[in-house]
C-alpha positions in Angstrom: -37.6 2.5 -21.3 -35.8 3.0 -17.9 -36.9 0.0 -15.8 -35.2 1.0 -12.5 -36.0 4.7 -12.1 -39.2 4.0 -10.1 -37.1 2.4 -7.4 -34.9 5.5 -7.1 -37.5 8.2 -6.5 -37.4 8.1 -2.7 -33.6 8.2 -2.5 -31.9 11.4 -1.4 -29.7 11.0 -4.5 -32.6 11.3 -6.9 -32.2 15.1 -7.6 -28.5 14.5 -8.2 -29.3 11.7 -10.6 -31.6 13.9 -12.6 -28.9 16.6 -12.7 -26.3 14.0 -13.7 -28.6 12.7 -16.4 -28.8 16.1 -17.9 -25.1 17.0 -17.7 -22.8 14.3 -16.4 -20.2 15.0 -13.7 -17.3 14.6 -16.1 -19.0 16.8 -18.7 -19.6 19.5 -16.1 -15.9 19.5 -15.2 -14.9 19.7 -18.9 -17.3 22.6 -19.5 -16.1 24.4 -16.5 -12.5 24.1 -17.6 -13.3 25.2 -21.1 -15.5 28.1 -20.1 -12.9 29.2 -17.5 -10.3 29.5 -20.2 -12.7 31.4 -22.5 -13.5 33.9 -19.7 -9.9 34.5 -18.9 -9.0 34.8 -22.6 -11.8 37.4 -23.1 -10.6 39.3 -20.0 -7.1 39.4 -21.4 -8.3 40.6 -24.8 -10.4 43.4 -23.2 -7.4 44.5 -21.2 -5.3 44.7 -24.3 -8.1 46.6 -26.1 -8.4 49.1 -23.2 -4.6 49.7 -23.2 -4.3 50.2 -27.0 -5.3 53.9 -27.0 -2.8 54.6 -24.3 0.3 52.6 -25.3 1.5 53.5 -28.9 3.0 50.1 -29.5 -0.4 48.5 -28.7 -2.3 51.0 -30.8 -0.3 50.0 -33.9 -1.3 46.3 -33.6 -4.6 46.1 -31.6 -6.5 49.3 -32.6 -9.0 47.1 -34.5 -10.2 45.7 -31.2 -11.8 49.0 -30.2 -14.8 48.3 -32.5 -15.2 44.8 -31.0 -15.2 45.8 -27.3 -19.1 45.9 -26.9 -19.4 42.5 -28.5 -16.5 41.1 -26.4 -18.1 42.5 -23.2 -21.4 41.0 -24.1 -19.8 37.7 -24.9 -17.9 37.8 -21.6 -21.1 38.2 -19.6 -22.9 35.5 -21.6 -20.1 33.0 -21.1 -19.6 34.0 -17.5 -23.4 33.5 -16.8 -23.2 30.0 -18.4 -20.0 29.3 -16.4 -21.6 30.5 -13.2 -24.8 28.5 -13.8 -22.8 25.3 -14.3 -20.7 26.1 -11.2 -23.9 26.5 -9.2 -25.1 23.1 -10.4 -21.7 21.6 -9.5 -21.8 23.3 -6.0 -25.3 21.9 -5.5 -24.2 18.5 -6.5 -21.1 18.5 -4.2 -23.0 19.8 -1.2 -25.6 17.1 -1.4 -23.2 14.4 -2.5 -20.9 14.8 0.5 -23.6 15.4 3.0 -24.5 12.2 4.9 -28.1 11.1 5.2 -30.0 13.0 7.9 -32.5 11.9 10.6 -31.0 8.5 11.0 -32.0 7.4 7.5 -29.8 5.0 5.7 -28.9 5.0 2.0 -29.9 1.9 0.1 -27.2 2.3 -2.5 -24.2 4.5 -3.3 -24.6 7.3 -5.8 -22.5 5.4 -8.4 -24.9 2.4 -8.3 -27.8 4.8 -8.4 -26.4 6.5 -11.5 -26.0 3.1 -13.1 -29.6 2.1 -12.4 -30.9 5.5 -13.4 -29.3 5.3 -16.8 -30.0 1.6 -17.4 -32.3 0.9 -20.3 -31.9 -2.9 -20.1 -34.1 -4.8 -17.6 -31.4 -7.4 -17.1 -29.0 -6.1 -14.4 -26.0 -8.0 -15.8 -26.4 -6.6 -19.3 -27.2 -3.2 -17.9 -23.9 -3.2 -15.9 -21.7 -4.7 -18.6 -22.7 -2.3 -21.3 -22.4 0.8 -19.1 -19.4 3.0 -19.2 -18.4 1.9 -15.7 -18.9 -1.7 -16.6 -16.7 -1.6 -19.7 -13.9 0.0 -17.8 -14.3 -2.4 -14.9 -13.9 -5.3 -17.3 -10.8 -3.7 -18.6 -9.5 -3.6 -15.0 -10.0 -7.3 -15.0 -7.9 -7.7 -18.2 -10.9 -8.8 -20.4 -10.8 -7.4 -23.9 -13.8 -5.6 -25.2 -14.2 -8.0 -28.1 -14.4 -11.0 -25.7 -17.0 -9.1 -23.6 -19.2 -8.3 -26.7 -19.0 -12.0 -27.7 -20.2 -13.1 -24.3 -23.0 -10.6 -24.3 -24.2 -11.8 -27.7 -24.3 -15.4 -26.5 -25.8 -14.4 -23.2 -28.6 -12.4 -24.7 -29.7 -15.4 -26.8 -29.7 -17.6 -23.7 -31.7 -15.1 -21.6 -34.2 -14.6 -24.4 -35.0 -18.3 -24.5 -35.1 -18.6 -20.7 -37.1 -15.3 -20.1 -35.9 -15.1 -16.4 -34.6 -11.8 -15.0 -33.3 -11.2 -11.5 -34.0 -7.8 -9.9 -31.0 -5.9 -8.5 -30.4 -6.6 -4.8 -31.8 -3.4 -3.3 -32.7 -4.3 0.3 -33.4 -2.2 3.4 -30.5 -2.1 5.8 -28.0 -3.2 3.3 -26.0 -0.6 1.3 -25.6 -1.7 -2.3 -22.0 -1.0 -3.2 -20.1 -1.9 -6.4 -18.3 -4.8 -4.6 -21.7 -6.2 -3.3 -23.3 -5.8 -6.8 -20.5 -7.6 -8.7 -20.4 -10.4 -6.1 -24.2 -10.8 -6.5 -23.9 -10.9 -10.3 -21.3 -13.6 -10.0 -23.5 -15.7 -7.7 -26.8 -15.2 -9.5 -25.6 -15.6 -13.1 -23.8 -18.9 -13.5 -23.0 -18.3 -17.2 -21.3 -15.1 -16.2 -19.3 -16.8 -13.5 -18.3 -19.7 -15.8 -17.2 -17.2 -18.5 -15.0 -15.3 -16.0 -13.3 -18.5 -14.9 -12.0 -18.9 -18.4 -10.0 -15.8 -17.7 -8.9 -17.2 -14.3 -11.1 -14.6 -12.5 -12.7 -16.0 -9.3 -15.3 -14.3 -7.1 -12.6 -12.9 -4.8 -10.8 -11.3 -7.8 -14.0 -9.7 -8.9 -14.8 -8.3 -5.5 -11.2 -7.2 -5.0 -11.1 -5.3 -8.3 -14.4 -3.6 -7.4 -12.9 -2.5 -4.0 -9.9 -1.0 -5.9 -12.2 0.6 -8.4 -14.3 2.1 -5.6 -11.3 3.3 -3.7 -9.8 5.0 -6.7 -13.1 6.8 -7.4 -13.4 7.8 -3.7 -9.9 9.3 -3.8 -10.9 11.4 -6.8 -14.1 12.5 -5.2 -12.5 13.4 -1.9 -10.0 15.6 -3.7 -13.0 17.7 -4.9 -14.2 18.3 -1.3 -11.6 21.0 -0.8 -13.7 22.7 2.0 -13.4 19.7 4.3 -11.7 20.2 7.6 -9.0 17.7 6.9 -8.2 19.1 3.4 -8.1 22.7 4.7 -5.9 21.7 7.7 -3.3 20.2 5.4 -2.9 23.2 3.1 0.6 24.4 3.7 1.2 27.9 5.1 3.5 30.6 3.6 7.0 31.3 4.9 6.3 29.5 8.2 10.0 28.5 8.5 11.4 32.0 8.1 11.2 32.8 11.8 13.1 29.9 13.3 16.6 29.7 14.8 19.8 28.1 13.6 21.2 24.8 14.9 24.9 25.0 14.6 25.8 22.2 17.1 23.1 19.9 15.9 24.3 20.3 12.3 27.6 18.7 13.2 26.0 15.4 14.0 22.7 15.4 12.0 21.6 15.4 8.4 18.6 17.4 7.0 16.5 14.6 5.5 14.7 17.1 3.2 18.0 17.2 1.2 18.4 13.4 1.2 18.1 11.6 -2.2 15.7 9.1 -0.5 13.2 11.9 0.0 13.3 13.3 -3.5 9.7 13.8 -4.6 8.4 11.8 -7.6 5.1 11.9 -9.5 4.3 8.4 -8.3 4.7 9.1 -4.6 1.6 8.4 -2.5 -0.1 11.5 -1.2 -2.0 9.7 1.5 0.1 8.4 4.4 0.3 4.6 5.0 -1.3 3.4 8.2 2.1 3.3 10.1 3.1 6.8 8.9 -0.3 8.1 9.9 0.2 6.5 13.4 3.6 8.3 13.7 2.0 11.6 12.5 -0.7 11.3 15.2 1.8 10.7 17.9 3.9 13.7 16.9 0.8 16.0 16.8 0.1 15.4 20.6 0.1 18.3 23.1 2.6 16.4 25.3 5.0 13.4 25.0 5.0 13.7 21.3 7.6 11.0 21.0 7.6 7.8 18.9 10.0 4.8 19.0 10.0 2.8 15.8 11.0 -0.8 16.6 11.8 -3.0 13.6 14.3 -5.3 11.9 17.9 -5.0 12.7 19.0 -3.3 9.5 16.5 -0.4 10.2 15.7 -0.2 6.5 12.0 -0.7 7.2 12.0 1.9 9.9 13.9 4.4 7.8 11.4 3.8 4.9 8.7 5.0 7.3 10.8 8.1 8.1 11.4 8.8 4.4 7.7 8.6 3.7 6.9 11.0 6.5 9.6 13.5 5.3 8.1 13.4 1.8 4.7 14.3 3.2 6.3 17.2 5.1 8.0 18.4 2.0 4.7 18.4 0.1 3.0 20.1 3.0 0.5 17.2 3.2 0.7 16.8 7.0 -1.1 18.2 10.0 -0.3 21.9 10.7 2.0 21.1 13.7 4.4 19.3 11.4 4.3 21.2 8.2 7.2 23.6 9.0 9.4 21.0 10.7 13.0 20.3 9.6 13.5 16.5 10.0 17.1 16.1 11.2 18.5 12.6 11.4 20.9 12.5 14.4 23.7 10.0 13.7 24.5 8.3 17.0 28.0 6.9 16.0 29.2 10.4 14.9 28.0 11.9 18.2 29.6 9.2 20.4 32.9 9.5 18.6 33.0 13.2 19.4 34.0 12.8 23.0 35.0 10.0 25.5 34.6 12.2 28.6 31.3 12.0 30.5 31.1 15.8 31.3 31.9 16.8 27.7 29.4 14.4 26.2 26.7 15.4 28.6 27.3 19.1 28.0 27.3 18.7 24.2 24.0 16.8 24.3 22.4 19.4 26.5 23.6 22.2 24.1 22.0 20.3 21.2 18.7 19.8 23.0 18.5 23.4 24.0 19.4 24.5 20.5 16.6 22.3 19.1 14.1 23.8 21.6 15.3 27.4 20.7 15.0 26.7 17.0 11.4 25.6 17.4 11.0 23.8 14.1 13.2 20.7 14.4 11.9 17.1 14.2 14.7 15.2 15.9 15.2 11.6 14.6 17.7 9.4 16.4 19.0 6.7 14.2 20.0 4.3 17.0 18.5 5.0 20.4 19.8 1.8 22.1 23.3 2.5 20.7 23.1 6.0 22.1 22.1 4.7 25.5 24.8 2.0 25.7 27.5 4.3 24.2 26.8 7.1 26.7 26.6 4.6 29.5 30.1 3.4 28.9 31.5 6.9 29.6 29.1 7.4 32.6 26.2 9.4 31.1 22.6 8.4 31.6 20.8 9.4 28.5 17.4 8.4 29.8 17.7 10.7 32.8 19.1 13.5 30.7 16.3 13.5 28.1 13.4 12.7 30.5 12.4 16.3 31.4 12.5 17.3 27.7 10.4 14.4 26.4 7.6 15.2 28.9 6.4 18.1 26.7 5.7 18.5 23.0 8.5 21.1 22.6 10.9 18.4 21.5 9.1 16.1 19.1 11.2 13.0 18.8 11.3 9.9 16.6 13.8 7.2 17.5 14.8 4.0 15.8 15.6 0.6 17.5 16.0 -3.0 16.4 13.8 -5.6 17.9 16.6 -7.2 19.8 18.2 -4.0 21.0 14.8 -2.6 22.1 14.1 -5.6 24.4 17.7 -5.7 25.7 18.4 -2.0 26.3 15.3 0.3 26.1 12.5 -1.9 27.6 14.2 -2.2 31.0 14.1 1.6 31.4 10.6 2.5 32.5 11.4 6.3 32.8 12.1 6.3 29.1 9.5 3.9 27.8 6.8 5.8 29.6 7.7 8.9 27.5 7.9 7.0 24.2 5.0 5.6 22.1 6.2 2.2 20.7 5.4 1.7 17.1 6.2 -1.8 15.8 7.4 -1.7 12.2 6.1 -5.0 10.7 5.4 -6.0 7.1 2.1 -4.9 5.8 -0.7 -7.4 5.6 -1.4 -8.6 2.1 -4.7 -6.6 2.0 -3.1 -3.3 3.0 -0.1 -3.8 0.7 -2.5 -4.6 -2.2 -4.4 -1.4 -1.5 -1.1 0.6 -1.5 -0.1 -1.0 -4.8 -3.5 0.0 -6.2 -3.0 3.6 -5.1 0.5 3.8 -6.7 -0.8 2.1 -9.8 -3.4 4.8 -10.3 -0.7 7.5 -10.1 1.5 5.5 -12.6 -1.5 5.2 -15.0 -1.9 8.9 -15.0 1.8 9.6 -15.5 2.6 6.9 -18.1 -0.8 6.8 -19.9 -1.3 3.1 -19.4 -3.7 0.7 -17.5 -3.0 -1.9 -14.8 -5.3 -4.8 -14.4 -6.3 -6.1 -11.0 -4.6 -9.4 -11.9 -1.4 -7.5 -12.5 -1.4 -6.2 -8.9 -2.2 -9.7 -7.6 0.7 -11.2 -9.6 3.1 -8.5 -8.4 2.1 -9.3 -4.8 2.6 -13.0 -5.4 6.0 -12.6 -7.1 7.2 -10.3 -4.3 6.1 -12.8 -1.7 7.6 -15.7 -3.5 10.8 -14.2 -4.9 11.9 -11.7 -2.4 15.6 -12.3 -1.7 16.6 -9.3 0.4 14.6 -6.6 2.2 10.9 -6.6 2.7 8.1 -7.9 0.6 6.6 -4.4 0.5 9.8 -2.9 -1.0 10.1 -5.7 -3.5 6.5 -5.3 -4.6 6.8 -1.5 -5.0 10.0 -1.8 -6.9 8.5 -4.2 -9.3 5.5 -2.0 -9.8 7.6 1.1 -10.4 9.8 -0.7 -13.0 6.9 -2.1 -15.0 5.7 1.1 -16.7 9.2 1.9 -18.0 9.5 -1.7 -19.4 6.0 -1.4 -20.9 6.8 1.9 -22.5 9.8 0.3 -24.2 7.7 -2.6 -25.4 4.9 -0.3 -26.5 2.4 -2.0 -24.1 -0.6 0.1 -22.9 -2.4 -2.6 -20.7 -0.3 -4.3 -18.1 -1.9 -7.6 -17.1 -0.8 -10.8 -15.5 1.1 -12.1 -18.5 3.0 -8.8 -18.9 4.1 -8.9 -15.3 5.3 -12.4 -15.6 7.2 -11.6 -18.8 9.0 -8.7 -17.1 9.7 -10.8 -14.0 11.2 -13.6 -16.1 13.5 -11.0 -17.8 14.5 -9.5 -14.5 15.0 -12.7 -12.5 16.4 -14.8 -15.3 14.3 -17.7 -14.3 11.1 -19.1 -15.8 8.1 -17.7 -13.9 5.5 -17.3 -16.6 3.4 -19.9 -18.4 5.3 -22.9 -19.6 6.2 -22.4 -23.2 6.5 -25.1 -25.9 10.3 -25.3 -25.7 10.4 -25.4 -21.9 7.6 -28.0 -21.8 9.7 -30.3 -24.1 12.7 -29.7 -21.9 10.8 -30.6 -18.7 9.3 -33.7 -20.3 12.7 -34.9 -21.5 14.5 -33.9 -18.4 15.5 -37.5 -17.5 17.2 -37.9 -20.9 19.0 -34.6 -20.6 20.3 -35.4 -17.2 21.4 -38.9 -18.3 23.5 -37.2 -21.0 25.9 -36.4 -18.1 25.0 -38.9 -15.4 25.4 -42.6 -15.9 22.8 -44.9 -14.4 21.2 -43.8 -11.2 17.6 -43.9 -12.5 15.9 -43.4 -9.1 17.8 -40.1 -8.5 17.1 -38.8 -12.0 13.4 -39.7 -11.8 13.0 -38.0 -8.3 14.8 -34.8 -9.4 12.9 -34.6 -12.7 9.6 -35.0 -10.9 10.3 -32.2 -8.5 11.2 -29.9 -11.3 8.0 -30.6 -13.2 6.0 -30.0 -10.0 7.7 -26.7 -9.5 7.0 -25.4 -13.0 3.5 -26.7 -13.0 2.8 -24.5 -9.9 1.6 -27.3 -7.6 4.6 -27.4 -5.2 4.5 -25.8 -1.8 6.0 -22.3 -2.5 6.9 -21.9 1.1 9.5 -24.6 0.8 12.6 -25.0 -1.4 12.0 -26.2 -4.9 13.3 -29.6 -3.9 15.4 -31.1 -1.1 17.1 -34.4 -1.5 19.4 -36.7 0.5 21.8 -38.6 -1.8 23.2 -41.7 -0.2 25.8 -43.9 -1.7 29.5 -44.8 -2.1 32.0 -42.2 -3.3 32.4 -41.6 -7.0 29.0 -42.8 -8.2 27.7 -39.5 -9.6 26.1 -37.7 -6.6 27.9 -34.4 -7.3 27.7 -34.8 -11.0 23.9 -35.1 -10.8 23.7 -31.8 -8.9 25.9 -30.1 -11.4 23.9 -31.5 -14.3 20.7 -30.3 -12.7 22.1 -26.7 -12.3 23.1 -26.7 -16.0 19.8 -28.1 -17.3 17.3 -26.4 -15.0 18.9 -23.0 -14.3 20.8 -22.8 -17.6 24.4 -22.8 -16.3 26.8 -24.5 -13.8 27.3 -21.0 -12.4 24.0 -21.7 -10.6 25.8 -24.4 -8.6 26.8 -23.8 -5.0 28.9 -26.4 -3.2 29.7 -26.4 0.5 32.0 -28.9 2.0 30.1 -29.6 5.2 33.1 -31.4 6.8 34.5 -28.0 7.3 31.6 -26.9 9.5 32.2 -28.6 12.9 32.5 -27.3 16.4 31.1 -24.3 18.2 31.7 -21.7 15.5 30.2 -23.8 12.7 26.7 -22.1 12.7 28.3 -18.6 12.9 30.4 -19.4 9.8 27.2 -20.2 7.9 24.8 -17.5 9.0 27.2 -14.9 10.4 28.2 -13.8 13.9 26.5 -11.0 15.8 29.6 -10.7 18.0 32.3 -10.3 15.4 30.0 -8.8 12.7 31.3 -11.3 10.2 28.7 -12.2 7.5 27.8 -15.9 7.0 29.0 -17.9 4.1 25.6 -19.5 3.4 23.7 -16.2 3.8 26.0 -14.4 1.3 26.0 -17.3 -1.3 22.2 -17.6 -1.3 21.7 -13.8 -1.6 24.1 -13.7 -4.5 22.7 -16.7 -6.3 19.1 -17.2 -5.0 18.2 -19.4 -7.9 20.7 -22.3 -7.6 21.4 -25.9 -6.8 22.9 -26.0 -3.3 25.1 -29.0 -2.7 25.8 -29.9 0.9 28.7 -32.3 0.5 29.4 -34.9 3.2 26.4 -33.6 5.1 26.8 -36.2 7.9 30.1 -34.7 9.0 28.6 -31.2 9.9 27.6 -30.1 13.4 24.2 -31.0 14.8 23.4 -27.3 15.0 23.6 -27.1 11.3 21.3 -30.0 10.9 18.7 -28.1 13.0 19.2 -25.0 10.8 18.4 -27.0 7.7 15.4 -28.5 9.4 13.9 -24.9 9.4 15.1 -24.3 5.8 13.5 -27.5 4.5 10.3 -26.7 6.4 9.8 -22.9 5.9 12.1 -22.0 3.0 14.1 -19.3 4.8 16.5 -18.7 7.6 17.6 -15.7 9.6 21.1 -14.4 9.5 23.1 -12.8 12.3 21.5 -9.4 11.6 18.0 -10.8 12.1 17.3 -10.5 8.3 15.5 -13.3 6.5 17.3 -15.1 3.8 15.0 -16.6 1.2 15.9 -20.2 0.2 12.6 -21.1 -1.5 14.2 -21.0 -5.0 17.0 -23.4 -4.2 17.3 -27.1 -5.0 19.1 -28.4 -1.9 21.0 -31.7 -2.3 22.7 -33.2 0.7 25.2 -36.0 -0.1 26.5 -38.6 2.3 28.6 -41.7 2.3 26.6 -42.9 5.3 25.3 -46.4 4.7 27.8 -47.1 1.9 29.0 -50.4 3.5 25.5 -51.6 3.8 24.7 -50.6 0.2 27.8 -52.6 -0.9 26.6 -55.6 1.0 23.1 -55.3 -0.5 24.5 -55.1 -4.0 26.8 -58.1 -3.5 24.0 -60.2 -2.1 22.0 -59.4 -5.3 19.2 -57.4 -3.6 17.8 -54.3 -5.4 18.5 -51.1 -3.5 14.9 -49.8 -3.7 13.8 -52.9 -1.9 16.2 -52.3 1.0 15.7 -48.5 1.2 13.9 -48.6 4.5 16.5 -51.0 6.0 19.4 -48.6 5.0 17.6 -45.5 6.4 16.7 -47.2 9.7 20.3 -48.3 10.1 21.5 -44.7 9.6 19.1 -43.4 12.2 20.1 -46.1 14.7 23.7 -45.2 14.2 22.8 -41.5 15.1 24.1 -40.1 11.9 20.9 -38.3 11.1 17.8 -37.6 13.3 14.5 -39.1 12.1 12.9 -35.6 11.8 15.7 -34.5 9.5 15.3 -37.5 7.3 11.6 -36.9 7.1 12.1 -33.2 6.0 13.8 -34.3 2.7 11.4 -34.6 -0.3 13.2 -37.8 -1.1 16.1 -40.0 0.0 17.8 -41.3 -3.1 20.1 -44.3 -3.0 22.9 -44.4 -5.5 24.1 -47.7 -6.9 27.8 -48.6 -7.1 28.9 -48.3 -10.8 29.3 -51.6 -12.7 31.7 -52.3 -15.5 29.2 -51.2 -18.2 28.5 -48.0 -16.2 32.2 -47.3 -15.9 32.7 -47.7 -19.7 29.9 -45.1 -20.3 31.6 -42.8 -17.7 34.9 -43.1 -19.4 33.4 -42.3 -22.8 31.6 -39.2 -21.4 34.9 -38.0 -19.9 36.7 -38.5 -23.2 33.9 -36.7 -25.1 34.3 -33.8 -22.7 38.1 -33.8 -23.4 37.4 -34.0 -27.1 35.2 -30.9 -26.8 38.0 -28.9 -25.2 40.5 -30.1 -27.8 38.2 -29.2 -30.7 38.4 -25.5 -29.6 42.1 -25.8 -30.3 41.6 -27.4 -33.7 42.6 -30.9 -32.5 40.5 -34.0 -33.1 40.7 -37.0 -30.8 39.5 -40.4 -32.0 37.5 -42.2 -29.3 37.7 -46.0 -29.9 36.3 -49.0 -28.0 39.9 -50.3 -27.3 40.7 -47.0 -25.7 37.7 -47.0 -23.5 38.3 -50.7 -22.5 41.9 -50.0 -21.6 40.9 -47.0 -19.5 38.4 -49.1 -17.5 40.8 -52.0 -17.2 43.7 -50.0 -15.9 42.0 -47.0 -14.3 38.7 -48.0 -12.8 38.2 -49.1 -9.2 34.6 -50.2 -8.5 34.9 -49.4 -4.8 35.8 -45.7 -5.4 33.7 -45.2 -8.5 34.5 -42.8 -11.2 37.1 -40.6 -9.4 40.1 -43.0 -9.9 39.1 -43.2 -13.6 39.1 -39.4 -13.9 42.6 -39.2 -12.4 43.8 -42.0 -14.7 42.6 -40.2 -17.8 44.4 -37.1 -16.6 47.8 -38.8 -16.1 47.6 -41.3 -19.1 45.7 -39.4 -21.8 45.8 -35.7 -21.1 49.4 -35.8 -20.1 50.5 -37.4 -23.5 48.5 -34.7 -25.3 50.0 -31.9 -23.3 53.6 -33.2 -23.8 53.0 -33.5 -27.6 51.6 -30.0 -27.8 54.6 -28.5 -25.8 57.2 -30.3 -28.0 55.5 -29.1 -31.2 54.5 -32.6 -32.4 50.8 -31.9 -32.1 49.4 -28.9 -33.8 46.0 -27.5 -34.8 44.3 -29.4 -37.6 45.7 -32.8 -36.6 43.9 -35.9 -35.4 45.2 -38.1 -32.6 44.5 -41.7 -31.8 45.5 -43.7 -28.7 46.8 -47.2 -29.3 46.6 -49.6 -26.3 49.9 -51.2 -25.5 50.4 -54.8 -24.4 48.8 -55.5 -21.0 52.2 -55.9 -19.3 53.6 -52.6 -20.5 53.7 -49.8 -17.9 52.6 -47.2 -20.4 49.0 -48.0 -21.3 48.9 -46.1 -24.6 51.0 -44.9 -27.4 50.0 -41.6 -29.2 49.5 -41.7 -32.9 49.3 -38.3 -34.7 47.7 -38.0 -38.1 
C-alpha cells in the first residue's frame, strides 16, 4: 500500500510524518485559525451575556442569552481544549522540525521529501511525485498544464507496465536528498520524462532551478513560523524608541530625512529579507567601533542609492538589527553644504556643529551623498575633511554611510589612508545572474500573494534574459525588477492568471515596440520576403540586400550573438548609388518607421574633441550626441555617413561597439548598442570600383582586391574591417537602374500629390527624358533627384500657385524637342 514507509522508520522525522499523515501542516493551521475565531467569538458572547443584567440597553436585546450561558461555557471549554490539543501538536512539530539532528547524525532526506515518500502509494517514484500535491504545483511552476501532465502519465503508465522496471528513490548515506536532487535524478533516470519536458523547452538546469526556487519559497514560509529564533526576536521593533532623542537643527539645513522620501515608500511587494549587499552594510553599521561604510559604484550613484533606499525601507519596517531600528537616515547633500560658506573657518565650524549635533541626537544614520566631492570642495577653501572627521569615525557613535563613484574613489579617497582605514569599502556591482534570479523569485512570491496569480520559472528566466539583452539605461537589476513589477498589472488587465514565458514576451513586445516573442505568421512572411520589400525602394545592389536580409533573419531566429549589434556593415561604393537609401529602407521595413533611422555625418567628427562630441565630456559635462541618440532610440538603424573621414579615436570606439555591443559615456554609464543595425558608408575605393566596372569585372570577384587597397592606403585598419559582419560593395548605377530610380522618385511624388487630390501620369517618355537630361552615371541618383525637383516639381508648384492646377485634376508631362531648354510642357486635364 505504502511502498516507502519502511525506509523512513529510522529517520528522526518519522514521528512528524505520522503526525502530518493524521492532520497535515496546512490543515492544522486552518483549524487553529478557525478555532481561534470560535473561541474569541464565544468569549465576546459570554461578555455580552454577563453585562445584559447590568446594562438596561443590553438587557432589552440580549436577555435571552442568560439561559444559554452554561452551554456557551461548556462549548467554550470543549473548543478551547481542541484548540489547545492541536496547538500542542503544532508546537511539538515545530520544535522537532527546527531542531537539527543530534549526536553528529545526518539526515538522509528533508522533511518535505520524507512526507512525499510517506504518503506515496505508487511504487514508481516518478508517478508518486507527479501525482502528489507538491508535484502538481511544481509542474505548474514549470508552466506545464495539468491536462498535458495527465496525458503524459497515461502514456507513461502503459510504457512502464510493459517494461516492468522500477528505480528506487536515491536515498544514500551521506547525501541529503533534497527536492532539487530528486528532480535532477528523475530527469536522468527516466528518459521518457526528460524527452517530454524538452517538448516544453525545459532542460535539466531549468528543472533544478525551479526546484531551488520552490524550496527557497517553502523555507521562507517555514522560517516565518520560527518566531522564537534569536534572529526573529532580535528584529522585532521596540516601542517609542525614538521619543528620547535630540533635535538636529543645523543638520536639517543640509540633509533630507530619507524616511519621508518617495523612493522609500513601503509597498506590498517589497522584499523583507535584505539583499547580500544591504546585509553587508547592515553588518558594518552594527559594529562596536568604526561603524562606517563607503559605497563605491557607478558614477551616477543610482545603484548606490538603491542600496540606501532598500536599507531605509528595512529600517521603516523595523526589520533590522536592534542598533539600527531607531535610526533616522539623513542624506547629507554635499553641494548644498559647500555652497553655504566659502570661508575655511566658517565651513569647519559648521561641520563640527553638525557632527556634535548628530552625536547629541543619538539616533542619526548620516549618509553623505558625495564624499569625494566633500573632500575636494572643502580642500579648495583650506579645510581637511579627513582630519576633521577622523576622531569621530573611530567610534560607533557616528555611524556613517558615504557614497563615491569608482573614478572619484581612486582619485580622491584612496590616497588618504587615515580616512580609508576608518571606512569599510563596499563595492556596488551588478548582481550575479544566480543572485538576481533568486531576488526575482522572492519578489514574484510576494506579487503572487498580492495579485492572486502564478509566475512560472520560465517567466523569471525570460525576464532575466530580456533585462540582460534589452537594458538601455541603468542596471540590469533595476530593469528586471521593473519588468517583474509591471507584469501583474498587465496580466490583471488581460485577465491572465498564469504568467509564463510567452506572456512575458508578449508584454515586452508591447512595451519595447519591437518583436521579441516567437515569430508569427505575418512576421515570418515579411522576413522571408525581405529582399523584395527592400528592392521596392532600392534599385539593384543585390549583394547589399542579401547581406542585410540574412542578418535580420538570424536576429529574429535567435541564433545571432546577442552581445553584439544586430548587424554591422560597411557599404563601399560611389556616391549616389543607394547606400543611404538602403539604410532608410531597412529602418522602415524592419523597425516599422523611418523614425528609427539615425544619421551621423562622420566628416564633422575630426580632431581632438571628436570623441567627446560623441560620448560626452567629463570636463565640460556636455552629454554626447551618440550616447543621447542611442538612449532615445535604442532600436534603430545607425548610419555612419562618410565613415572614413572621422577621427581614428572614433574608429577605435566602434571597434568596441562592434565587438561588445556597448560603449561607456563620459559619466561612466554603459550605453547599450546591441539593438542597433550599424551601417558605415564610405566612398573609399570608388575609383577602383569604377575601374573594375569599366574593365567588365564583377565586383564580388574583386572584393578582396578593393579591401586590400583600402587597408594599404591607411583608410581603415584591418582589425576594424574584420569587425564588420560584412563589407558590401555597391555597383555604379547603369542606364536601366537609373530609369527604375527615376520611376520610384516619380511614384513617391505621385503619392504626395494624391493626398492633395492631384493625379500625375507617369509615362515612359517622361522617364526617358529625365534620365537623358538629369542623370549622371558618375554621381548616381543624386543629380537625377535634383533634376526632378527643378524640372517637374517646380512646374507643378507654379501651376498650383497660379490656380491652373486644382484638386481633382490630372497632369501629364510632354517632353519637348531635345534642343529645347525646357525639358517638359505641363498638360492639365
